[in-house]
C-alpha positions as CSV (number, residue, x, y, z in Angstrom):
1,M,-60.8,151.0,66.5
2,K,-57.3,149.7,67.2
3,I,-56.6,146.0,66.7
4,L,-53.6,144.1,68.0
5,H,-53.0,140.6,66.5
6,V,-51.0,138.1,68.5
7,A,-49.5,135.0,66.8
8,E,-46.6,132.8,68.1
9,T,-46.0,130.9,64.9
10,L,-46.2,131.8,61.2
11,K,-45.2,129.2,58.5
12,G,-47.9,127.9,56.2
13,G,-51.6,128.8,56.2
14,L,-51.4,131.1,59.2
15,E,-49.0,133.4,57.4
16,T,-51.3,133.5,54.4
17,Y,-54.2,134.4,56.6
18,L,-52.3,137.2,58.4
19,R,-51.1,138.6,55.1
20,M,-54.7,138.9,53.9
21,V,-55.9,140.4,57.1
22,S,-53.1,142.9,57.5
23,G,-53.6,144.3,54.0
24,F,-57.3,144.8,54.5
25,Q,-57.2,146.2,58.0
26,Q,-54.5,148.7,57.4
27,S,-56.6,150.4,54.7
28,S,-60.0,149.9,56.4
29,P,-61.8,153.2,57.4
30,V,-63.2,151.4,60.4
31,I,-59.8,150.5,61.9
32,S,-57.5,153.2,63.1
33,Q,-54.5,150.9,63.5
34,A,-53.7,147.2,63.0
35,K,-50.6,146.1,64.8
36,F,-49.0,142.6,65.2
37,I,-47.1,140.6,67.8
38,L,-45.1,138.0,65.7
39,P,-42.2,135.7,66.4
40,G,-40.1,137.5,63.8
41,P,-40.0,140.3,61.3
42,V,-41.9,139.8,58.0
43,E,-41.5,141.6,54.7
44,W,-45.3,142.3,54.4
45,L,-45.4,144.5,57.5
46,S,-43.5,147.6,58.5
47,S,-41.4,147.6,61.6
48,Q,-43.7,150.3,63.1
49,D,-46.6,147.8,62.9
50,T,-44.7,144.8,64.2
51,H,-43.7,143.8,67.7
52,V,-41.2,140.9,67.5
53,V,-41.5,138.5,70.4
54,P,-39.8,135.1,69.9
55,T,-41.3,132.1,71.6
56,A,-40.7,128.5,72.3
57,R,-42.7,125.7,74.0
58,S,-40.8,125.4,77.3
59,P,-42.6,126.7,80.5
60,L,-39.8,129.3,81.0
61,A,-40.0,130.5,77.4
62,L,-43.8,130.8,77.6
63,A,-43.6,132.8,80.9
64,S,-41.1,135.2,79.2
65,Y,-43.4,135.4,76.2
66,A,-46.4,136.2,78.4
67,A,-44.5,138.9,80.2
68,E,-43.4,140.6,77.0
69,V,-46.9,140.4,75.5
70,R,-48.5,141.9,78.6
71,K,-46.2,144.9,78.4
72,I,-47.1,145.5,74.7
73,I,-50.8,145.2,75.5
74,R,-50.5,147.8,78.2
75,T,-48.6,150.1,75.9
76,E,-50.9,149.7,72.9
77,R,-54.2,149.6,74.7
78,P,-56.1,148.0,71.7
79,A,-59.9,147.9,71.4
80,V,-59.6,144.3,70.2
81,L,-57.0,141.6,70.8
82,H,-57.2,139.1,67.9
83,L,-55.4,135.9,69.0
84,H,-54.1,133.3,66.5
85,S,-53.4,129.7,67.2
86,S,-53.8,127.7,70.5
87,I,-50.5,128.8,72.2
88,A,-51.1,132.6,71.7
89,G,-54.8,132.0,72.5
90,G,-54.0,130.0,75.6
91,V,-51.4,132.4,77.0
92,V,-53.3,135.7,76.4
93,R,-56.6,134.3,77.6
94,A,-55.0,132.9,80.7
95,M,-53.6,136.4,81.3
96,A,-57.2,137.7,81.0
97,L,-58.4,135.1,83.5
98,L,-55.7,136.5,85.9
99,G,-56.8,140.1,85.3
100,Q,-53.8,141.0,83.3
101,V,-55.7,142.3,80.2
102,P,-57.6,145.6,80.4
103,Q,-61.3,144.9,80.9
104,E,-62.3,147.3,78.1
105,T,-60.1,145.3,75.6
106,K,-62.2,142.7,73.7
107,I,-60.7,139.3,72.9
108,V,-61.3,137.5,69.6
109,Y,-59.7,134.1,69.3
110,C,-59.1,131.8,66.3
111,S,-57.4,128.5,66.8
112,H,-56.7,127.9,63.1
113,G,-57.4,124.2,63.8
114,W,-58.6,122.8,67.1
115,A,-55.8,120.9,68.9
116,F,-58.3,118.4,70.1
117,D,-59.3,117.5,66.5
118,Q,-55.8,116.4,65.6
119,I,-54.4,112.8,65.7
120,G,-52.9,112.0,69.1
121,P,-53.4,110.4,72.5
122,S,-57.0,110.5,73.8
123,Y,-56.0,112.0,77.2
124,K,-54.2,114.9,75.5
125,K,-57.2,115.6,73.3
126,S,-59.5,115.5,76.3
127,I,-57.3,118.1,78.1
128,Y,-57.3,120.3,75.1
129,R,-61.1,120.2,74.9
130,W,-61.5,121.2,78.5
131,V,-58.9,124.0,78.3
132,E,-60.6,125.4,75.2
133,W,-64.0,125.2,76.9
134,L,-62.8,126.9,80.0
135,L,-60.9,129.7,78.1
136,S,-63.9,130.3,75.9
137,Y,-65.4,132.2,78.9
138,W,-62.6,134.7,78.6
139,S,-63.3,135.2,74.9
140,D,-65.7,137.8,73.5
141,A,-65.9,135.9,70.2
142,I,-64.3,132.8,68.7
143,I,-63.7,132.5,64.9
144,C,-64.0,129.0,63.4
145,I,-62.3,128.8,60.0
146,S,-64.6,126.1,58.6
147,D,-68.0,124.6,59.2
148,H,-66.2,121.5,60.4
149,E,-64.5,123.5,63.1
150,L,-67.8,125.1,64.1
151,R,-69.5,121.7,64.3
152,I,-67.0,120.1,66.7
153,A,-66.9,123.3,68.8
154,E,-70.6,123.1,69.3
155,K,-70.4,119.4,70.0
156,F,-68.1,120.0,73.0
157,G,-70.0,123.1,74.3
158,I,-67.6,125.8,73.2
159,K,-69.7,128.9,73.0
160,K,-69.4,132.3,71.3
161,C,-68.3,130.7,68.0
162,R,-68.9,132.0,64.5
163,C,-67.8,130.4,61.2
164,I,-65.8,132.8,59.0
165,P,-64.1,130.5,56.4
166,N,-60.6,131.5,55.4
167,G,-60.2,133.4,52.1
168,I,-57.5,134.6,49.8
169,T,-57.1,137.2,47.1
170,P,-58.4,135.9,43.8
171,A,-55.7,135.0,41.3
172,A,-56.3,135.4,37.6
173,P,-58.1,132.2,36.6
174,A,-56.0,129.8,34.7
175,V,-56.6,129.6,31.0
176,P,-57.4,126.0,30.2
177,D,-55.1,124.2,27.9
178,Q,-57.5,123.7,25.1
179,Q,-55.5,121.0,23.4
180,A,-55.3,119.1,26.7
181,A,-59.0,119.5,27.1
182,V,-59.9,117.9,23.7
183,V,-57.1,115.4,22.9
184,P,-57.7,111.9,24.3
185,K,-55.3,111.0,27.0
186,E,-53.8,108.1,25.0
187,E,-52.9,110.5,22.2
188,S,-51.3,113.2,24.3
189,Q,-47.6,113.2,24.8
190,R,-47.6,115.8,27.6
191,T,-46.6,114.5,31.0
192,R,-49.2,115.4,33.6
193,R,-48.0,117.3,36.6
194,V,-49.4,117.0,40.1
195,L,-48.5,119.5,42.9
196,F,-48.2,119.1,46.7
197,V,-47.8,122.4,48.7
198,G,-47.3,122.5,52.4
199,R,-45.1,121.7,55.4
200,L,-43.2,118.4,55.2
201,D,-44.6,117.0,58.4
202,R,-46.9,114.3,59.7
203,Q,-50.1,116.5,59.6
204,K,-49.8,117.1,55.9
205,G,-49.3,113.4,55.1
206,I,-46.2,113.9,53.0
207,D,-44.8,110.6,54.2
208,V,-47.9,108.7,53.1
209,L,-47.8,110.4,49.7
210,L,-44.2,109.6,49.1
211,D,-44.6,106.0,50.1
212,S,-47.7,105.6,47.9
213,Y,-46.0,107.3,44.9
214,A,-43.0,104.9,45.2
215,R,-45.4,101.9,45.4
216,V,-47.8,102.9,42.6
217,R,-45.3,104.6,40.3
218,P,-48.0,106.7,38.5
219,K,-47.3,108.2,35.1
220,F,-47.7,111.8,36.4
221,K,-44.8,113.9,37.6
222,L,-45.1,114.9,41.3
223,T,-43.7,118.3,42.4
224,I,-43.3,119.1,46.1
225,V,-43.3,122.7,47.3
226,G,-42.6,123.3,51.0
227,G,-40.1,122.4,53.7
228,A,-39.8,120.9,57.2
229,V,-40.9,123.0,60.2
230,R,-41.7,120.6,63.0
231,N,-39.1,118.0,62.0
232,D,-41.4,115.1,63.0
233,L,-40.6,113.0,60.0
234,S,-37.5,111.6,58.3
235,L,-38.1,111.7,54.5
236,A,-35.8,110.1,51.9
237,P,-35.4,112.2,48.8
238,S,-36.4,110.6,45.5
239,G,-35.0,111.3,42.0
240,D,-38.4,110.7,40.6
241,I,-39.9,113.6,42.5
242,E,-39.2,117.3,42.1
243,F,-38.5,119.0,45.4
244,K,-38.6,122.8,45.2
245,G,-38.5,123.9,48.9
246,W,-40.4,127.0,50.0
247,L,-41.2,129.4,47.2
248,E,-41.9,133.1,47.2
249,K,-45.3,134.3,46.0
250,E,-44.5,134.7,42.2
251,A,-42.7,131.3,42.0
252,L,-45.5,129.6,44.0
253,D,-48.1,131.1,41.7
254,A,-46.1,129.8,38.7
255,A,-46.0,126.3,40.2
256,Y,-49.8,126.3,40.7
257,K,-50.3,127.5,37.1
258,S,-48.1,124.9,35.6
259,C,-49.7,121.9,37.3
260,D,-52.7,119.9,36.2
261,A,-54.0,119.0,39.7
262,V,-53.2,119.5,43.3
263,I,-53.1,116.8,45.9
264,V,-53.7,117.4,49.7
265,P,-53.2,114.1,51.6
266,S,-53.5,115.6,55.1
267,R,-54.1,113.5,58.3
268,W,-56.1,116.4,59.8
269,E,-57.0,120.0,58.7
270,G,-58.9,122.7,60.4
271,F,-59.4,124.3,57.0
272,G,-57.1,123.6,54.1
273,F,-55.6,126.7,52.5
274,V,-53.9,124.8,49.7
275,A,-57.2,123.5,48.4
276,V,-58.6,127.0,48.2
277,E,-55.4,128.3,46.5
278,A,-55.7,125.6,43.9
279,M,-59.4,126.3,43.3
280,A,-58.6,130.0,42.9
281,R,-56.3,129.0,40.0
282,S,-58.9,126.7,38.4
283,K,-57.1,123.5,39.5
284,P,-58.9,120.3,40.6
285,V,-58.1,119.2,44.1
286,F,-57.6,115.5,45.2
287,A,-57.8,115.6,49.0
288,S,-58.1,113.3,52.0
289,A,-61.6,113.4,53.4
290,V,-60.7,115.0,56.8
291,G,-61.6,118.2,58.7
292,G,-62.3,121.3,56.8
293,L,-61.3,119.7,53.5
294,V,-64.7,118.0,53.3
295,D,-66.4,121.4,53.4
296,I,-64.1,122.9,50.7
297,V,-63.8,120.1,48.1
298,E,-67.0,119.0,46.5
299,D,-66.5,115.4,45.5
300,T,-66.6,114.8,41.7
301,I,-67.5,118.5,41.2
302,S,-64.3,120.4,42.1
303,G,-62.1,117.4,42.7
304,R,-62.1,114.1,44.6
305,L,-62.2,113.2,48.3
306,F,-60.7,109.9,49.5
307,P,-59.8,108.1,52.7
308,L,-56.1,108.4,53.3
309,D,-55.7,104.6,53.5
310,R,-56.9,104.5,49.9
311,L,-54.3,106.9,48.6
312,D,-52.9,104.3,46.2
313,E,-56.3,104.1,44.4
314,M,-56.4,107.9,44.2
315,L,-53.0,108.1,42.5
316,R,-54.2,105.6,39.9
317,E,-57.4,107.6,39.5
318,I,-55.4,110.8,38.9
319,D,-53.6,108.9,36.1
320,Q,-56.8,107.7,34.6
321,T,-58.9,110.8,34.8
322,P,-59.3,112.4,31.3
323,D,-57.8,115.8,30.8
324,V,-61.2,117.2,30.0
325,D,-62.5,116.2,33.4
326,L,-59.6,117.8,35.2
327,V,-60.3,121.0,33.3
328,R,-64.1,120.8,34.2
329,M,-63.4,120.2,37.9
330,G,-60.9,123.1,37.9
331,Q,-63.4,125.5,36.4
332,A,-66.1,124.4,38.9
333,G,-63.6,124.9,41.7
334,R,-63.0,128.5,40.6
335,E,-66.7,129.2,40.7
336,I,-67.0,127.8,44.2
337,F,-64.0,129.8,45.3
338,E,-65.5,133.1,44.0
339,K,-68.7,132.4,46.0
340,K,-67.2,131.3,49.3
341,Y,-63.5,131.9,49.8
342,T,-62.4,135.3,48.7
343,A,-60.3,137.5,51.1
344,D,-62.7,140.4,50.8
345,R,-65.6,138.2,52.1
346,M,-63.5,136.9,55.0
347,N,-62.1,140.3,56.0
348,S,-65.5,142.1,55.9
349,A,-66.9,139.4,58.2
350,I,-64.0,139.7,60.6
351,V,-64.4,143.5,60.8
352,D,-68.1,143.1,61.4
353,L,-67.4,140.7,64.2
354,Y,-65.0,143.3,65.8
355,K,-67.7,146.0,65.7
356,E,-70.2,143.7,67.3
357,S,-67.7,142.8,70.0
358,V,-66.8,146.4,70.8
359,L,-70.4,147.7,70.8
């Protein structure tokens, strides 16, 4: 069974997802080949397995993108086209509607976050809902990355959906700082560290976090890992906050291990990879109560959920939470991760879905 993945963007959770999928599928006895159409070369795929097709959002660029993708599909003749994100999913399924995809090729689509579930004008969200509903008829299966995604798909009549939550490779669980776990907070001289990881854009709520941090001035040190991709915000740097930019895997892992908690103040999330990455490393998660985050973070068990307009209160709560409770929530998060969010569980479910679609 030959699989061809199509993705027109990469940064953030989608790249993490594709890394996990590529490693598994290229060694799976069920899959003869797994190839990728991506906007640029990546170090985790060989050039033989990658078709580079740059894209942009203008009509002319999308038409050029569609033409190039159509050529690759005709050359590769995959058993399954696995489409990632709404642009790639929209372009290729529109091609199928027009008869430009071989009938024997099955189409599996994953939006990685419904466009109609994001913050924006009501008329745009209505258009996105109708487009997704229509194009679902040219999909053999649709993967929802969280129970939240599945619930809203069913609400709007989008069929052929199955929930396969995202997963990552387990990291070695963090060894709790035993001294931090038993020494009362007022006796500890160690500065608590809280980590934000993600794109510096409106969706991820970084502007709200920086404003709240400046207002509340908590005692903990805030570290920001990530960079701008969409350029939809203008952020003023602060000497009180450590900005690290994008980090490679080992450096990112070190940032997770050195923090005491992770904060995820997103305005919307289809899933929330950062929350799972934190739980895999036994770190408590303080997250906004939106989208897929409400399915991942168990309030008071593996972290805390909060309305974004009460972020000031949450920063104060992070300051006031005893170290022993942070350790307890982190350990509970690791247990939840092992049950629900491993890459092996996700990848096995995806391959099972391929087999069902092809048969």
